[in-house]
FIKOL-486475 format. One record per residue (C-alpha): x, y, z; residue in one letter; residue number from 1. Coordinates in steps of 0.001 Angstrom, whole numbers, plus 500000, padded with zeros to 6 digits. Example, Ala and Ser with C-alpha at 12.3 -4.5 7.8 and 13.67 -1.06 7.14 Angstrom:
2
{{512300,495500,507800},A,1};
{{513670,498940,507140},S,2};
***
This chain:
470
{{076681,365578,881058},M,1};
{{077933,365288,877469},T,2};
{{080455,362542,876620},I,3};
{{083064,365209,875940},R,4};
{{082438,367021,879221},A,5};
{{082485,363713,881091},H,6};
{{085857,362839,879531},A,7};
{{087284,366210,880533},I,8};
{{086038,365809,884104},L,9};
{{087467,362276,884359},V,10};
{{090831,363411,883068},S,11};
{{090843,366304,885528},L,12};
{{090011,364017,888423},L,13};
{{092771,361653,887314},L,14};
{{095244,364509,887396},S,15};
{{094160,365234,890965},C,16};
{{094256,361703,892321},F,17};
{{096959,360409,889963},C,18};
{{099634,363116,889623},P,19};
{{101214,361291,886688},G,20};
{{098046,361447,884587},A,21};
{{097544,364289,882100},R,22};
{{094313,365841,880915},A,23};
{{093558,365583,877227},E,24};
{{093989,368839,875419},E,25};
{{090874,370730,874384},S,26};
{{091435,373092,871456},P,27};
{{088699,375545,872433},S,28};
{{087245,374930,875896},P,29};
{{083671,375995,876453},S,30};
{{082622,378065,879480},P,31};
{{081448,374831,881080},R,32};
{{084806,373160,880453},D,33};
{{086532,376109,882107},I,34};
{{084120,375976,885036},N,35};
{{084696,372235,885384},L,36};
{{088443,372831,885527},A,37};
{{087966,375442,888255},S,38};
{{085746,373091,890241},V,39};
{{088316,370337,889841},H,40};
{{091057,372565,891213},A,41};
{{088864,373484,894197},A,42};
{{088114,369791,894769},D,43};
{{091819,369007,894921},C,44};
{{092345,371794,897453},D,45};
{{089456,370557,899594},R,46};
{{090706,366991,899570},I,47};
{{094058,368250,900793},R,48};
{{092547,370577,903427},D,49};
{{089755,368356,904825},Y,50};
{{090977,364808,904315},Q,51};
{{090421,362752,907471},G,52};
{{088276,365379,909220},Q,53};
{{085088,363667,910388},A,54};
{{083046,366879,910382},N,55};
{{083516,367414,906650},F,56};
{{082379,365549,903564},M,57};
{{084150,366242,900272},V,58};
{{082658,365053,896998},R,59};
{{083172,366370,893450},P,60};
{{081800,369901,893424},G,61};
{{080627,369664,897044},L,62};
{{081731,370406,900597},L,63};
{{079497,369555,903569},A,64};
{{080176,370882,907059},D,65};
{{078437,368818,909742},K,66};
{{079232,371181,912611},A,67};
{{078161,374265,910667},G,68};
{{075222,372343,909150},R,69};
{{075778,373651,905636},V,70};
{{076318,372041,902234},V,71};
{{078160,374052,899593},R,72};
{{078078,373059,895939},I,73};
{{079566,374489,892770},A,74};
{{077132,375258,889974},A,75};
{{076910,377062,886658},E,76};
{{074203,379684,886192},S,77};
{{071809,379285,883280},C,78};
{{070168,381968,881201},I,79};
{{066425,381700,880717},I,80};
{{064951,384304,878338},P,81};
{{062645,386812,880053},P,82};
{{059120,385459,880422},G,83};
{{060120,381850,879776},N,84};
{{059137,379290,882427},P,85};
{{061448,378254,885237},V,86};
{{060796,374677,886308},E,87};
{{063966,373870,888237},F,88};
{{066265,375951,890428},P,89};
{{068919,373244,890037},L,90};
{{069441,370298,887678},V,91};
{{072140,367704,887084},T,92};
{{074832,368069,884435},L,93};
{{073196,365443,882243},G,94};
{{069601,366588,882583},S,95};
{{069375,368544,879333},G,96};
{{067032,370950,881135},K,97};
{{069382,373946,881197},D,98};
{{066831,375954,879196},Y,99};
{{064333,375893,882098},E,100};
{{066718,375799,885066},A,101};
{{068409,378519,887079},L,102};
{{071606,376518,887469},A,103};
{{073369,373262,886635},V,104};
{{075084,371436,889489},S,105};
{{078663,370189,889362},F,106};
{{077786,367880,892256},A,107};
{{075645,364815,891635},S,108};
{{072103,364554,892965},A,109};
{{073026,361528,895068},Q,110};
{{075999,363339,896606},D,111};
{{073758,366268,897537},I,112};
{{071291,363815,899099},H,113};
{{074089,362157,901089},D,114};
{{075433,365543,902177},A,115};
{{072031,366675,903467},L,116};
{{071819,363491,905534},V,117};
{{075410,364084,906680},F,118};
{{074481,367472,908199},I,119};
{{071534,365935,910038},G,120};
{{068529,366293,907705},L,121};
{{066054,363492,907063},T,122};
{{064421,362751,903694},P,123};
{{060724,361943,903425},G,124};
{{058733,361241,900284},H,125};
{{057387,363063,897273},G,126};
{{053896,363531,895913},V,127};
{{052451,360398,894313},D,128};
{{048814,360503,893243},A,129};
{{048760,356750,892613},E,130};
{{049359,356072,896309},T,131};
{{047165,359028,897380},L,132};
{{050104,361066,898724},R,133};
{{049404,364670,897782},F,134};
{{051860,366510,900037},W,135};
{{055685,366436,899902},P,136};
{{057163,365369,903198},R,137};
{{060622,365685,904740},G,138};
{{062895,368135,906549},D,139};
{{062808,371735,905324},R,140};
{{065924,373111,903614},V,141};
{{066993,376694,902876},A,142};
{{068641,377073,899457},M,143};
{{070676,380199,898686},T,144};
{{072495,381414,895563},F,145};
{{075864,383137,895994},H,146};
{{077775,385059,893325},G,147};
{{081476,384155,893299},T,148};
{{082638,385676,890015},V,149};
{{084162,389138,889683},T,150};
{{081777,391453,887867},G,151};
{{078806,389167,888416},S,152};
{{075431,390882,888554},S,153};
{{074370,388382,891223},L,154};
{{074742,389847,894684},T,155};
{{075599,387658,897610},N,156};
{{073097,385430,899458},A,157};
{{069917,385468,897380},I,158};
{{067200,383061,898581},P,159};
{{066098,380897,895663},T,160};
{{062467,381988,895793},G,161};
{{063493,385585,895122},R,162};
{{064927,384632,891724},L,163};
{{061511,383602,890349},V,164};
{{058282,385563,889911},I,165};
{{054771,384155,889757},D,166};
{{053082,386107,886977},T,167};
{{049671,385530,888550},R,168};
{{050620,387568,891620},T,169};
{{053496,389668,890319},G,170};
{{055481,388611,893382},K,171};
{{058503,386410,893872},S,172};
{{057992,382888,895187},L,173};
{{057768,382330,898958},P,174};
{{061131,382140,900683},E,175};
{{060064,379254,902889},N,176};
{{062603,376697,901761},G,177};
{{062268,373327,900067},F,178};
{{061276,369882,901288},V,179};
{{063961,367173,901374},F,180};
{{061911,364383,899795},I,181};
{{064889,362438,898468},G,182};
{{064819,361063,894942},S,183};
{{063819,357456,894344},E,184};
{{066045,354422,893950},W,185};
{{064708,352630,890884},V,186};
{{065702,349718,888688},N,187};
{{068348,350471,886096},A,188};
{{067415,350167,882448},T,189};
{{069084,348519,879480},G,190};
{{072095,346343,880180},S,191};
{{072642,347868,883620},D,192};
{{071540,345962,886694},T,193};
{{070713,346953,890230},G,194};
{{069269,350231,891488},K,195};
{{070090,353763,890380},V,196};
{{069340,357150,891927},Y,197};
{{066549,358487,889757},S,198};
{{067526,362169,889815},A,199};
{{070962,361286,888403},D,200};
{{069862,358557,885994},A,201};
{{066647,359750,884361},F,202};
{{064880,362844,883034},S,203};
{{064179,365485,884193},P,204};
{{067371,365271,886272},G,205};
{{065869,367584,888860},A,206};
{{067805,368253,892050},I,207};
{{065399,371009,893093},V,208};
{{061981,371417,891486},S,209};
{{059384,374221,891473},L,210};
{{056544,371744,890961},Y,211};
{{055792,368460,892721},N,212};
{{058341,366218,891011},E,213};
{{058624,362913,892887},R,214};
{{062018,362129,891315},A,215};
{{063590,365352,892598},S,216};
{{065828,365585,895670},V,217};
{{064095,368737,896945},L,218};
{{060505,369825,896303},D,219};
{{058422,372932,897008},V,220};
{{056637,372811,900417},P,221};
{{053168,372991,898897},R,222};
{{050850,371311,896439},R,223};
{{051945,372437,892978},A,224};
{{051293,370136,890053},S,225};
{{053296,370809,886909},Q,226};
{{050169,371659,884905},S,227};
{{049043,374182,887536},E,228};
{{052250,376223,887685},V,229};
{{053850,375746,884273},Y,230};
{{054438,379040,882402},S,231};
{{053443,381124,885453},Y,232};
{{056876,380964,887127},Q,233};
{{059445,383069,885264},V,234};
{{062853,384638,886026},P,235};
{{062756,387697,888246},N,236};
{{064190,390578,886175},P,237};
{{065288,392288,889392},A,238};
{{067825,389511,889997},Y,239};
{{069380,388541,886643},P,240};
{{071852,385701,886795},L,241};
{{075259,386077,885141},P,242};
{{075875,384149,881936},T,243};
{{077412,380685,882430},N,244};
{{079068,381875,885631},A,245};
{{080559,379620,888251},L,246};
{{078475,380245,891373},I,247};
{{078046,378677,894778},E,248};
{{074771,377345,896133},I,249};
{{074307,376507,899799},T,250};
{{071828,374222,901533},F,251};
{{071107,374588,905245},E,252};
{{068339,373617,907679},P,253};
{{065498,376084,907171},Y,254};
{{064553,375977,910846},F,255};
{{067483,376901,913056},K,256};
{{065977,375878,916402},D,257};
{{065893,372335,917770},S,258};
{{062135,372020,918292},R,259};
{{060081,369809,915943},P,260};
{{058242,371537,913103},H,261};
{{056364,368508,911817},S,262};
{{053785,366387,913629},S,263};
{{051986,363179,912717},E,264};
{{048488,362330,913915},F,265};
{{045588,359990,913340},T,266};
{{042168,361624,913445},L,267};
{{039674,359181,914962},L,268};
{{036017,360130,914514},V,269};
{{033128,358135,916003},A,270};
{{029509,358636,917074},P,271};
{{029262,359681,920717},V,272};
{{026894,356777,921389},S,273};
{{025180,353939,919541},S,274};
{{021871,355744,919909},S,275};
{{023166,359041,918526},N,276};
{{024805,358616,915114},A,277};
{{024967,362319,914266},T,278};
{{026807,363647,917335},D,279};
{{030509,362875,916801},L,280};
{{033564,362692,919040},A,281};
{{036954,363743,917597},Y,282};
{{040239,362319,918888},T,283};
{{043592,363512,917554},L,284};
{{046034,360728,918378},Q,285};
{{049813,361050,918142},D,286};
{{052230,358317,917035},R,287};
{{052482,356982,920591},Q,288};
{{048696,356577,920800},G,289};
{{048216,359531,923141},N,290};
{{045362,361963,922621},S,291};
{{046449,365516,921798},A,292};
{{043008,366968,922595},N,293};
{{041024,366593,925809},T,294};
{{038034,368413,924350},N,295};
{{036528,365898,921875},R,296};
{{034116,368361,920260},T,297};
{{034737,369838,916820},L,298};
{{035708,373144,918441},A,299};
{{038200,371314,920640},G,300};
{{039678,369517,917646},L,301};
{{040099,372726,915645},L,302};
{{041741,374495,918576},A,303};
{{044226,371632,918932},T,304};
{{044993,371509,915209},L,305};
{{045657,375230,915309},D,306};
{{048547,374593,917720},R,307};
{{050227,372179,915329},F,308};
{{049722,373920,911976},S,309};
{{050710,377224,910452},G,310};
{{053611,378951,908735},A,311};
{{056286,377052,910696},D,312};
{{054348,373903,911600},Q,313};
{{053214,370951,909490},E,314};
{{050572,368563,910786},A,315};
{{050252,365353,908769},F,316};
{{046902,363762,909571},V,317};
{{045572,360292,908738},T,318};
{{041769,360181,908760},F,319};
{{040230,357073,910346},L,320};
{{036439,357109,910828},P,321};
{{034718,354584,913082},D,322};
{{032763,351771,911422},E,323};
{{029535,353090,912957},A,324};
{{029832,356507,911309},T,325};
{{027058,357133,908775},T,326};
{{027679,358126,905173},I,327};
{{025866,361419,905805},A,328};
{{028343,362212,908598},S,329};
{{031291,361130,906455},L,330};
{{030315,363548,903723},Q,331};
{{030232,366396,906252},K,332};
{{033604,365297,907612},L,333};
{{035026,365185,904088},A,334};
{{033968,368787,903509},R,335};
{{035632,369758,906791},L,336};
{{038889,368012,905883},L,337};
{{038827,369571,902428},D,338};
{{038660,373046,903999},S,339};
{{041556,372229,906358},L,340};
{{043774,370475,903793},D,341};
{{045842,373551,902870},T,342};
{{049424,374766,903054},E,343};
{{048707,376676,906269},H,344};
{{046296,374085,907659},G,345};
{{046807,370340,907869},I,346};
{{048167,367871,905333},R,347};
{{045850,364900,904930},V,348};
{{047815,361686,904426},E,349};
{{046928,358613,902386},A,350};
{{044323,356450,904144},P,351};
{{045255,353160,905816},P,352};
{{044979,350041,903658},A,353};
{{041377,349009,903160},G,354};
{{039984,352538,903565},H,355};
{{038902,354927,900794},P,356};
{{040460,358377,900437},Y,357};
{{038337,361059,902086},F,358};
{{037707,362807,898766},R,359};
{{035667,359776,897666},A,360};
{{032916,361354,899786},F,361};
{{033121,364644,897852},L,362};
{{031586,363716,894499},P,363};
{{030635,366242,891862},N,364};
{{026856,366331,892133},E,365};
{{026587,367049,888403},K,366};
{{027881,363545,887762},H,367};
{{024671,362017,889023},R,368};
{{023538,362526,885440},K,369};
{{025321,360254,883006},R,370};
{{025487,362881,880274},E,371};
{{027524,365158,882580},N,372};
{{030286,362670,883306},R,373};
{{033721,363219,881702},P,374};
{{034335,359479,881470},T,375};
{{032242,356365,881401},Q,376};
{{031713,354982,884889},A,377};
{{029996,351975,886407},A,378};
{{027307,352505,889047},E,379};
{{026978,350508,892244},L,380};
{{023753,350745,894268},F,381};
{{023861,349439,897858},L,382};
{{021041,348736,900284},E,383};
{{020820,347104,903692},T,384};
{{017947,344849,904728},T,385};
{{017838,343136,908131},T,386};
{{021475,343978,908660},G,387};
{{022677,342480,905353},I,388};
{{024093,344751,902643},T,389};
{{023671,343779,898998},T,390};
{{024285,345620,895763},G,391};
{{023418,346048,892127},T,392};
{{026153,346879,889626},L,393};
{{025085,348827,886547},V,394};
{{027417,348739,883545},L,395};
{{026661,351644,881235},V,396};
{{027299,351867,877496},D,397};
{{026690,354967,875379},S,398};
{{025631,355169,871759},E,399};
{{025713,358267,869590},W,400};
{{023288,358501,866699},Q,401};
{{023357,361106,863957},G,402};
{{023621,364635,865238},D,403};
{{022360,363852,868733},D,404};
{{023738,366256,871326},S,405};
{{023552,363549,874002},T,406};
{{024097,359817,873645},P,407};
{{021642,357033,874275},T,408};
{{022630,354982,877320},F,409};
{{022255,351220,877601},H,410};
{{022350,349426,880957},E,411};
{{023448,346005,882076},T,412};
{{022248,345399,885639},R,413};
{{024008,342690,887638},L,414};
{{022989,341616,891162},P,415};
{{025885,341617,893662},I,416};
{{024762,339588,896682},P,417};
{{028226,339534,898301},T,418};
{{031439,341573,897916},P,419};
{{033351,338716,896291},D,420};
{{031020,338906,893271},K,421};
{{031838,342561,892640},L,422};
{{035114,342376,890704},V,423};
{{034041,339440,888468},P,424};
{{030931,341406,887546},A,425};
{{032914,344594,886880},L,426};
{{035460,342793,884696},T,427};
{{032804,340938,882727},S,428};
{{032892,343951,880444},K,429};
{{035714,343908,877903},E,430};
{{037065,347222,879159},E,431};
{{036300,347394,882863},A,432};
{{035510,350973,883958},P,433};
{{038239,352659,886004},A,434};
{{035639,354717,887907},V,435};
{{032738,353422,889995},V,436};
{{030064,355749,891339},L,437};
{{028487,354324,894492},I,438};
{{024936,355268,895475},F,439};
{{024009,354504,899092},V,440};
{{021425,355487,901700},P,441};
{{022667,358387,903847},A,442};
{{022105,356225,906924},S,443};
{{024382,353408,905719},L,444};
{{027217,352725,908160},K,445};
{{030804,353184,907063},Y,446};
{{031708,349643,908115},G,447};
{{029091,348140,905787},A,448};
{{030296,350286,902887},L,449};
{{033960,349536,903507},R,450};
{{033389,345793,903717},Q,451};
{{031415,345741,900481},F,452};
{{033842,347839,898422},I,453};
{{037007,346175,899761},A,454};
{{037651,344363,896431},P,455};
{{037487,347682,894572},L,456};
{{039944,349279,896998},L,457};
{{042395,346450,896353},Q,458};
{{042124,347135,892614},R,459};
{{042729,350869,893249},K,460};
{{039499,351710,891480},T,461};
{{038532,355394,891540},I,462};
{{035459,355681,893779},L,463};
{{032911,358395,894520},Y,464};
{{030052,357972,896991},V,465};
{{026644,359637,896455},F,466};
{{023650,359750,898747},N,467};
{{020571,358106,897323},L,468};
{{017636,360534,897074},P,469};
{{015310,360155,900058},I,470};
***
């Protein structure tokens, strides 16, 4: 919000709560100033009409109805030139992102968050690659635009997805709601102290985002990085928004029934017996520790997962292999999880502490060759003799000479007899590599690998595991 607009809003609120106060005169009010005045008048009416009623929450620009399970906010429509990207259906007044938003909210992001909780919705968390969370999580919310201005070209009750087209498909975005991730409470900057609500305090000021924005209040219910979708999502010419019009936007539970639409499981995988390392048993365990599948075969697992995933079901699954599982089996399991980890399949969660992410077992085979790697990586070779696992760390330097098309590589080989020697050896180089490629026998047990690389997991080193050639 600009300083001038903020001053106008404050003076308007003062005139509502303090009848003796007068708003400062504005010689030529902008459309936003006029809209703010209209919202202020509506706020005063709502305070009068709903004051003391426990089923209603009234905040500036917002009315929440707990019994009806709906949140209504006042907003101003934005005009995005045809073909320009849409990144946000809704932003805060101070975001400065009007040029790539469908609307600007006259309610704060924090008030919208509180109102969604007030009507019974629960926030989850956003996507955060650093903590290996690649799916937004939280209750699903339906967001609808409503035209409230005479002569507006916006018809009533337009689902948000219909207002945006994906140029890759020529179709509007799915009308399957948004995920209530809840923005983050972060430390204030400058002279301020304490915590602030990120969506209100910092750029991009997103209340609703069309890409996975962890600081937004509401996110799309799919994996959609900004780089993947930017410029492909544009305004739908079939539903043009009016210019700087005062409109209403509603938020309601996407699912109207009372049954759960999200499940949480741990997938336990272990060899059937100590003498048979290749035949695996699959157990899908719920939060109470009960098994959801009686048939422990792969077919039984897939049939059970099918019951808990789909268009109106989300299954969040934590992968936990047994220590006796071989690396060869883990790589097969990783390929299976990769095929299931989709919007209409399951959502693989971050691994428990001390375990690598399953995609560590899906390396790019081209990166076996040093000249094919996009970044310089260290190499760790593990072997087990008489039950004891030891390693050799190879630090690689490259040197380009003349017009050579490939560099010359120089090695420094360091013996790693025990895991505690691993990090000191890795950091002996001035710039320790952020990526370590691990080469192991296919028969190596997961427990031996996990124990040896534990120091690297604590450092959040990027790891990829390759089978050693037989």
